C-alpha positions as CSV (number, residue, x, y, z in Angstrom):
1,X,0.5,23.5,48.3
2,X,3.0,21.5,47.1
3,X,5.0,22.8,44.3
4,X,5.8,19.9,42.6
5,X,1.8,19.9,41.5
6,X,2.3,22.8,39.3
7,X,3.7,22.9,35.4
8,X,4.1,26.0,33.7
9,X,1.4,28.4,33.2
10,X,-0.3,27.1,30.0
11,X,-2.9,30.3,29.4
12,X,-3.5,33.6,30.9
13,X,-7.1,34.0,32.0
14,X,-9.0,37.1,32.9
15,X,-9.7,37.9,36.7
16,X,-13.4,38.9,36.8
17,X,-13.1,42.4,37.1
18,X,-15.8,45.6,37.4
19,X,-13.8,48.7,37.8
20,X,-10.1,47.9,37.0
21,X,-9.3,51.6,37.6
22,X,-9.5,50.4,41.4
23,X,-7.0,47.4,41.0
24,X,-3.2,47.0,42.1
25,X,-1.0,47.0,44.8
26,X,-1.7,49.0,47.6
27,X,1.3,50.9,49.3
28,X,-0.2,51.7,52.7
29,X,-0.4,50.3,56.0
30,X,-1.2,51.4,59.5
31,X,-0.3,55.1,59.8
32,X,3.1,55.5,61.3
33,X,4.5,51.8,60.2
34,X,6.8,51.1,57.1
35,X,6.1,47.4,56.7
36,X,4.2,44.3,57.9
37,X,4.6,40.7,59.2
38,X,1.9,38.1,58.8
39,X,2.2,34.5,59.5
40,X,-0.4,31.9,58.1
41,X,-0.5,28.1,58.8
42,X,-2.5,25.5,56.3
43,X,-4.1,22.3,57.0
44,X,-5.7,22.8,60.2
45,X,-8.1,20.3,60.8
46,X,-9.0,17.6,63.8
47,X,-6.9,14.8,62.8
48,X,-4.7,13.9,66.2
49,X,-1.4,11.4,66.2
50,X,-4.2,8.2,66.1
51,X,-4.9,9.4,62.5
52,X,-3.2,9.3,59.4
53,X,-1.4,12.5,60.7
54,X,-1.6,15.0,63.5
55,X,-2.7,18.4,62.1
56,X,-4.2,20.0,65.3
57,X,-5.9,17.5,67.0
58,X,-3.7,16.8,69.6
59,X,-4.2,20.4,70.8
60,X,-1.9,21.6,73.0
61,X,0.5,18.3,73.0
62,X,1.0,18.9,69.1
63,X,1.9,21.2,66.7
64,X,-0.8,23.7,67.9
65,X,1.2,23.8,71.0
66,X,4.3,24.6,69.3
67,X,2.4,27.7,67.7
68,X,1.2,28.8,71.1
69,X,5.2,28.7,72.3
70,X,5.9,30.9,69.5
71,X,3.2,32.9,70.2
72,X,4.2,33.4,74.0
73,X,7.4,33.8,73.0
74,X,6.6,36.8,70.7
75,X,3.9,38.8,72.1
76,X,3.3,41.1,69.2
77,X,3.1,38.2,66.6
78,X,-0.3,37.5,65.3
79,X,-1.3,34.0,63.5
80,X,-3.9,33.1,61.0
81,X,-4.9,29.5,61.1
82,X,-6.3,28.1,57.4
83,X,-8.7,25.6,58.7
84,X,-10.6,22.7,56.4
85,X,-14.0,22.3,57.7
86,X,-14.3,18.5,56.6
87,X,-10.8,17.4,55.8
88,X,-10.8,14.3,53.7
89,X,-7.4,14.1,52.3
90,X,-5.3,11.1,53.4
91,X,-2.2,11.7,50.7
92,X,-1.4,14.0,48.4
93,X,0.2,11.5,46.2
94,X,-1.8,9.5,43.4
95,X,-1.3,5.9,44.3
96,X,-4.6,4.2,42.8
97,X,-4.0,2.1,39.6
98,X,-6.4,3.9,37.6
99,X,-4.2,6.9,37.6
100,X,-2.3,5.5,34.7
101,X,-6.1,5.4,32.6
102,X,-6.3,8.4,30.7
103,X,-10.0,10.2,31.1
104,X,-10.8,7.7,33.6
105,X,-8.3,9.2,36.4
106,X,-10.2,12.8,35.9
107,X,-13.3,11.4,37.4
108,X,-12.0,9.7,40.4
109,X,-10.2,10.1,43.6
110,X,-6.3,8.9,42.6
111,X,-5.5,8.3,46.5
112,X,-7.7,7.1,49.8
113,X,-9.8,9.5,51.3
114,X,-11.4,9.7,54.6
115,X,-15.2,9.1,54.4
116,X,-17.2,12.5,54.5
117,X,-17.7,14.0,58.1
118,X,-14.8,12.2,59.5
119,X,-12.7,15.5,60.1
120,X,-16.2,17.3,60.1
121,X,-15.3,20.3,62.6
122,X,-18.8,19.7,64.0
123,X,-17.7,16.1,65.8
124,X,-14.7,17.6,67.1
125,X,-15.9,20.5,69.7
126,X,-12.8,20.4,72.0
127,X,-10.7,21.1,68.7
128,X,-13.0,24.2,68.1
129,X,-12.8,25.5,71.7
130,X,-9.0,25.4,71.6
131,X,-9.0,27.0,68.2
132,X,-11.4,29.8,69.6
133,X,-9.0,30.2,73.0
134,X,-5.9,30.6,71.2
135,X,-4.5,34.3,71.7
136,X,-3.8,36.5,68.8
137,X,-5.3,33.7,66.3
138,X,-7.7,34.2,63.5
139,X,-9.3,31.4,61.7
140,X,-10.1,31.5,57.9
141,X,-11.0,28.9,55.1
142,X,-9.1,26.3,53.6
143,X,-11.4,25.0,51.3
144,X,-14.0,22.5,52.3
145,X,-12.7,18.7,52.0
146,X,-9.3,19.6,50.7
147,X,-9.6,16.9,47.7
148,X,-10.2,16.9,44.2
149,X,-10.8,14.2,41.3
150,X,-7.6,13.7,39.1
151,X,-3.7,14.3,39.4
152,X,-4.4,17.6,41.3
153,X,-5.3,16.0,44.1
154,X,-5.3,18.9,46.5
155,X,-6.4,21.5,44.2
156,X,-10.1,21.3,45.4
157,X,-11.3,24.3,43.4
158,X,-9.4,23.3,40.0
159,X,-11.9,22.6,37.3
160,X,-15.0,23.7,39.1
161,X,-17.4,26.2,37.4
162,X,-18.5,29.6,39.4
163,X,-21.7,28.0,41.1
164,X,-19.9,24.9,42.5
165,X,-17.0,27.3,43.9
166,X,-19.9,29.2,45.4
167,X,-21.8,26.3,47.0
168,X,-18.6,24.4,48.3
169,X,-17.7,27.8,50.1
170,X,-21.1,28.5,51.4
171,X,-21.2,24.8,53.0
172,X,-17.8,25.2,54.6
173,X,-19.1,28.5,56.1
174,X,-22.1,26.6,57.2
175,X,-19.9,24.2,59.0
176,X,-18.0,26.4,60.7
177,X,-21.2,28.4,62.0
178,X,-22.8,25.3,63.1
179,X,-19.7,24.2,65.1
180,X,-19.2,27.5,67.0
181,X,-15.9,27.9,65.4
182,X,-14.7,31.8,65.0
183,X,-13.5,33.2,61.7
184,X,-12.8,35.5,59.3
185,X,-13.9,35.9,55.3
186,X,-10.6,34.7,53.8
187,X,-9.3,31.8,51.9
188,X,-6.2,30.0,51.0
189,X,-7.1,27.9,48.3
190,X,-6.3,23.9,48.7
191,X,-3.1,23.5,45.9
192,X,-2.6,27.6,45.8
193,X,-5.5,27.1,42.9
194,X,-7.3,30.3,42.1
195,X,-9.0,30.1,38.7
196,X,-11.5,32.9,37.7
197,X,-14.3,30.9,38.8
198,X,-13.3,30.7,42.1
199,X,-12.3,34.2,42.3
200,X,-16.2,35.2,41.2
201,X,-17.6,32.9,43.8
202,X,-15.1,34.6,46.4
203,X,-17.4,37.6,45.8
204,X,-20.7,36.0,45.8
205,X,-20.5,34.6,49.0
206,X,-18.6,37.3,50.7
207,X,-14.9,36.0,50.9
208,X,-13.2,39.5,51.1
209,X,-9.4,38.4,50.9
210,X,-7.5,35.5,49.8
211,X,-4.0,34.3,49.7
212,X,-3.1,32.3,46.5
213,X,0.2,33.4,45.2
214,X,3.5,32.0,46.6
215,X,6.7,32.9,45.5
216,X,10.1,32.2,47.4
217,X,12.7,32.6,44.3
218,X,11.7,35.9,42.7
219,X,14.4,38.5,43.8
220,X,13.0,41.1,46.0
221,X,12.0,44.5,44.8
222,X,8.9,46.7,45.3
223,X,8.2,45.7,41.7
224,X,8.3,42.0,42.1
225,X,5.6,39.9,40.8
226,X,4.8,36.5,41.9
227,X,5.6,33.8,39.3
228,X,5.6,30.6,41.5
229,X,2.2,28.6,42.6
230,X,-1.2,30.0,42.5
231,X,-1.7,33.0,41.0
232,X,0.8,34.8,38.4
233,X,1.6,38.5,38.2
234,X,0.0,39.8,41.5
235,X,2.2,41.6,43.7
236,X,4.9,39.6,45.8
237,X,5.0,42.2,48.5
238,X,2.1,44.2,48.7
239,X,-1.8,43.7,49.0
240,X,-3.2,43.9,45.9
241,X,-7.1,44.3,44.8
242,X,-7.8,41.7,42.2
243,X,-11.3,42.4,41.8
244,X,-14.1,44.9,43.5
245,X,-13.8,43.7,46.9
246,X,-11.4,41.3,46.9
247,X,-7.8,41.7,48.1
248,X,-5.1,39.4,47.8
249,X,-1.8,39.1,49.8
250,X,1.0,36.8,48.4
251,X,3.3,34.3,50.1
252,X,6.9,35.2,50.1
253,X,8.9,33.2,53.1
254,X,8.8,30.3,54.6
255,X,11.4,27.7,56.2
256,X,13.7,27.3,53.4
257,X,14.2,31.0,53.1
258,X,17.1,32.8,54.2
259,X,16.5,35.5,56.6
260,X,18.0,38.1,54.0
261,X,14.5,37.4,52.2
262,X,12.5,38.4,55.3
263,X,15.0,41.8,55.8
264,X,14.9,42.6,52.1
265,X,11.1,42.3,52.0
266,X,10.8,44.5,55.1
267,X,13.2,47.2,53.4
268,X,11.2,48.0,50.6
269,X,8.6,48.1,52.8
270,X,6.6,45.2,51.7
271,X,4.5,42.5,53.6
272,X,6.7,40.0,55.2
273,X,4.2,36.9,54.7
274,X,5.4,33.9,56.5
275,X,3.7,30.5,55.6
276,X,3.9,27.1,57.4
277,X,1.9,23.6,57.2
278,X,0.5,22.3,60.5
279,X,2.3,18.7,59.5
280,X,5.3,18.1,59.0
281,X,5.0,14.5,57.2
282,X,1.9,13.5,55.1
283,X,1.8,10.0,54.2
284,X,4.8,10.2,51.3
285,X,5.5,13.7,51.1
286,X,7.3,16.3,53.6
287,X,6.3,19.8,54.2
288,X,9.8,21.8,54.2
289,X,7.6,24.6,56.1
290,X,5.8,21.8,58.7
291,X,5.4,23.1,62.0
292,X,8.2,21.2,64.0
293,X,10.4,22.4,66.5
294,X,13.4,23.2,64.0
295,X,11.1,25.6,62.3
296,X,9.6,26.7,65.3
297,X,13.3,27.8,66.8
298,X,14.0,29.2,63.3
299,X,11.1,31.7,63.1
300,X,11.5,32.5,66.8
301,X,15.4,33.5,66.2
302,X,14.0,35.5,62.8
303,X,11.6,37.3,64.9
304,X,13.7,38.5,67.9
305,X,16.1,39.9,65.1
306,X,13.4,41.8,63.2
307,X,12.2,43.5,66.5
308,X,15.5,44.6,67.1
309,X,16.5,45.7,63.8
310,X,13.0,47.2,63.0
311,X,11.6,48.3,66.3
312,X,8.1,49.9,66.5
313,X,8.2,50.1,62.5
314,X,6.9,47.1,61.7
315,X,3.0,46.7,62.1
316,X,2.2,42.8,63.3
317,X,-0.8,42.1,62.2
318,X,-2.9,39.1,60.4
319,X,-4.0,38.9,56.4
320,X,-7.8,39.7,58.0
321,X,-7.0,42.6,60.2
322,X,-4.8,43.5,57.1
323,X,-7.6,43.5,54.5
324,X,-10.3,44.7,56.8
325,X,-7.8,48.0,57.5
326,X,-7.3,48.4,54.0
327,X,-10.9,48.1,52.8
328,X,-12.1,50.6,55.5
329,X,-9.0,53.2,54.2
330,X,-9.8,55.6,51.3
331,X,-6.2,54.7,50.5
332,X,-7.2,51.0,49.4
333,X,-9.3,52.6,46.5
334,X,-6.9,55.4,45.4
335,X,-4.6,53.2,43.6
336,X,-3.1,53.7,40.0
337,X,-4.6,51.4,37.1
338,X,-1.5,48.9,37.2
339,X,0.4,48.6,34.0
340,X,0.5,44.8,34.5
341,X,-0.4,41.4,32.5
342,X,-4.0,39.9,33.6
343,X,-3.7,37.9,36.5
344,X,-3.3,34.3,35.4
345,X,-2.7,31.2,37.5
346,X,-0.9,27.9,37.2
347,X,-2.6,25.0,36.3
348,X,-1.7,21.4,36.7
């Protein structure tokens, strides 16, 4: 989520590890491929242009239509849409007077929120049907409601214990099940925040992979470690098992990244992980990677260049497909024990 929400990391916290000999970056892809491309889109919900902001609810006439245009232009491209089952956040910026009151502000919503159930996907069958029909597209979880008490409004799981996180994830999956929305067991934590408690909860409820770390600045090399938003110290280029049965994939490219960064990642044999947000302008905040025509045109040109440069050497896939293929391969369990610092996360 928004980089301004994250101060420098305050402490290192141990990840929940049962067998650390099976952890670390996985330098393996589909046989015959040298690198991979994935693209994911955050904050997808039934919000329309009549709501606070359009977040997919206008279907083909809105941001989802622009994503379909990109898919049609590039038949090899796949998408992962991170959907929030009961979206409630209106603004990511605190605006209530209680934000100035220490102690009290940590137990209240500091900006206006939607009533529970307003954007519950079970109440929006046309939205669900549209997502289910999108070609080469998978849906994964983006929290439950995308809100939290205190200054870190979007970091929904921040400060929650293992049991609470597991309960929220279970409720999120129950809503998607009852709505009939097809999804895979992956998670993009709102606000990028992925504490050890959330990592444990993911394993408890069967979440198989997460995307937390985002790094758009660290120079590219095979040994690059994420040090920007979310998890710190995980591989910036390669899928990495951070706990038994829990894979992590970093984000390393968005609208503000130059094309050369994409080529450097692919030349290094990494996963080019492209990020977008379904919304552009959100009640006082502008997503630089919002799904507008300018960003889609930029990606269109970039993908053409990748196709021309690398041809059949690229594995065009999704985060879920990549995680599934690695989990089913012996290569996923034959990594050397990494000589790196424990996984950390950036706390607000």
